[in-house]
N, C-alpha and C positions, 0 to 999 in steps of 0.2 A: 849284747843281742847274742843270745844262744839259737842253736837249730830246732830249739823245743818252739821258740815263739819267733815268727817272721814277720816281717815291718815293713812297708812300701808306702809312701808319701806320695802326694801326687794331689793339685788342686787344693790346697789348704785341707785334705783329707787325708788323715793318718789309718790307715787297715793294718790288724791285729790278725795273725794267723796262727790257731792253736797249733801247735802240729806235730801232736805224736798218735800219729791214725791208729797205730796198731792198740793202742790203749784207748782209743775211743776217744781219745783228745781228754783223758781224764786230768780234772785240778791235783795233783802230783805236788808235794813239796815243791821242785825244781818248774811245775809249770806258775803254780802259785807267785815265787821269789820273780822270778820272770815277768811276771804280766804286772805285779806290784812294780816294779823297777820300770817300765814302760810304761805305765800310767804316770807315773810320778814325771816323770821327763814330761809327758806330753803335756803335762797339766801345766809348766810353766812355760812352755813352747805357744808364742803366741802365732806364730806363723800357722800354726796347725789351730780349724775352726771345727772339725767334727773328728769323729771317731767311728771305727766300724772295727766291732770284736767278730771273728768268724771260725771257722773249723777247717781243718784238712782233712781227708777220706770220706770215709760213710756219713761219720756225725757232728754236732757241731761240738757236744761235749758230755761224757756219761758222768757225770760227778767227780766226786773222790777218788784217788785212787784207793781201792779195796785190797790190794796187797800191800802196798806201805801201812796200811792199817791195821792189817791183820798183824805183821812183822812187831807191830808196835807193843801189840798184848803182850810180848815176850819179856819184858821189863818189869823191874822188880816191883812196879807198882803196877803192873798189869795195863800200864800206856795211861794213865789216866793223867800224867804231865804232858804226854805227847798228844793226846786227843784236847787236852783244854787250849794247848797252844795251837794246833792244828784249826781250830774250829774260829779262836781268835784271829789266826791271820786270814782265814776266809773271811769272818764279816769285816776286816777291816779293807780287804779288796773291794768285796761289793758295794761297803759304804765310801771308797775312794769314787768309784764310777759314778755314784750319785752328786759327791760334792767337786768333782772335778770342774772347771769352766766348760769345757767342751760338752756338746750333746754328745754322746754315745748309744750307737747303732749296733744292735746285734743280729745279726746275720744268721739263723739257723737253719739247718738241714738234717735230715735223718731223724736221732733222736737227741734231744734235750733233758736228761733227767737228776733226779736231784739235785745237788751241786751245779750242774747244769742248769737247770730248769732256773737257777734261782739267779743265776749268773743272766740269764734272758730277761727275768723280771726285774730286774738290778738296772739295768741298762735303759735309757731313757725312750727307746723308742726298740722296736722289732719287726724285722721281717723274717717269713719264714718261707721255704720251699713247699709246694702244697705238698700233703700226704707227711711232714714232719710231724712225729709224736714228744708231747711232752708229757713228765711225769715227777711227781716227789715220792717213788715208790719205796724208800728205805723200809715201811713196813713190812716188805713182803719178805723180809729179811732180819724182820726183828729189829729194825734201827728205824725211831720215829723221826721224820726229816726236818725235826724242828728248827735251826738255822734258816732251810730254805724254806719255812714258813714263813718268815719275819719279811723276805721280799714278795713272796706271794700275794702275803697278806693282804699286801700294799697296791696291789695291783688287779686283784680280779674279787666278785664276790663272796663273802665269809663262807656260806652253806656250800659255795663249787669247789672253795679250798679245802674245807674239811673235807671233805667229799673225795676228793685229790688225796689229800693227807692219812686218810684211814681206810680207801679201797686201796689204796696202790695202783690203780689204774691210770691208763694213759689219757692224755685226750689230744684229739687230732686238729688241725689247723682250723677247721670250720668251730668247734667249740674256744680253740684258744681265740679266734678272731670275738668272735660273739661275746665271751667272758673278758676282751680288754687285755690279756696278756702279749697279744702281739697287732702291730699296725697294719699289715696287710700280709697276703700271700698271695706267692705269685708259681710260676710251674719252675721247675727245679732249672732250666736252662736259663732263665730268666732272673735269676736272684742274683748276681752280682750284680747285672746291670740297673735291675731296681732298686737295691742297698745301695749304690753308688750313687744314683739319681738324688735321692733322698738324702744323702751324706752332701751332694755336691749344693742340694738346693738351702740347705741351714748351712753351708759353709760360705754362701753367698749374701748372707744376711750381714746387717752389722755386727761384727764379734762382739762389739763391748754391751751391747743390748742382749744378744744372745745369753751372753754371762752372766748381765745381773738378774735375767730373766730366770732364767734355770737356776739359779740359785732364790729366786724368790718365790719360783714355783713350790718348792721343796718346802722350804720354811712358811708360804702362808696356809699351805696344806694342814700343818699340824696347831693353827692357832684359832681360837673364837672368833665367829664370823664376824662381828665390828671391827676385830684388831684386825683380822685381814686385810680388812679395808682400809685401814689406819695407816698399817704397813706398806700396804702396795702402792694407796696415795701418795705415801711419801718415796718409794721407789720411783714412780713415773712422775712425778714435780723433779726429781732428779737427774732421769733420765731426757723430760723435755730441757734441759739446759744444755746437752752435746751440743756440740758444734756437725756433727754428721747428723745427729736428728735433727736439727734445724733446716739443713741441706736437703737432706729426705723428705720433710712435708712440701720443703720449694718446688723439688723436682715431681713429686707428687700431683701439685698445684698446675705446673708448666706442662705436666704429662709427658716426661721423660723419665727415663731411668735413674736412681741417683748413684754416684760414682762416692762410695766412702774414703775416707782420709783413713782410717783406723781398722 
């Protein structure tokens, strides 16, 4: 763990803090590497049942490190190899967020722009401070946000996404809520508590059920209707055979709180 990314664990929740406030927590090469390493580690840690990603300082994340990208242009190929690797690395990170077994919650404040907005969209849920601004505004500097577009168009309606991508304009938390980019907006002073409360609620559920549920959630979304029902029906049938599920149903019928073995 490096100082650029901080981790704290409590109550089965891992909190990861992007810690480069002077760069508005840009997704530099170092930040991408640190975040990928920690997410890979958490994915194998069954004691962690929910993850929060947040930023230090004035902003959640301002996207890629433009100074590093500019420096890469000085190479013989104009930076092409570097840029291909950078965007592949970032894409792998965003995919890892979706594929890891634990639900991941973005805790956004200040701004979340370009790849920072992509990170919010890639997380399973998001809580934002009122007044947070979200944008995929690379077009304003002549760089269309093609990779952030992947996550964005899987979160919000296409026409709203296309407008954001082609105008470079920010949206506020009211629009982010209406579009479905975030789950809730709270006053800044309540942001930590509200996000942690959501994470603890998720972490308190049967871990294996949430794990198969997250995997199934994304898998069925890409299937035709009949195939989706066939797939999820089989998943639920397997889920019903879990001992903890049997105990959970018995607890519900007995009007008591379930106690999970896993």
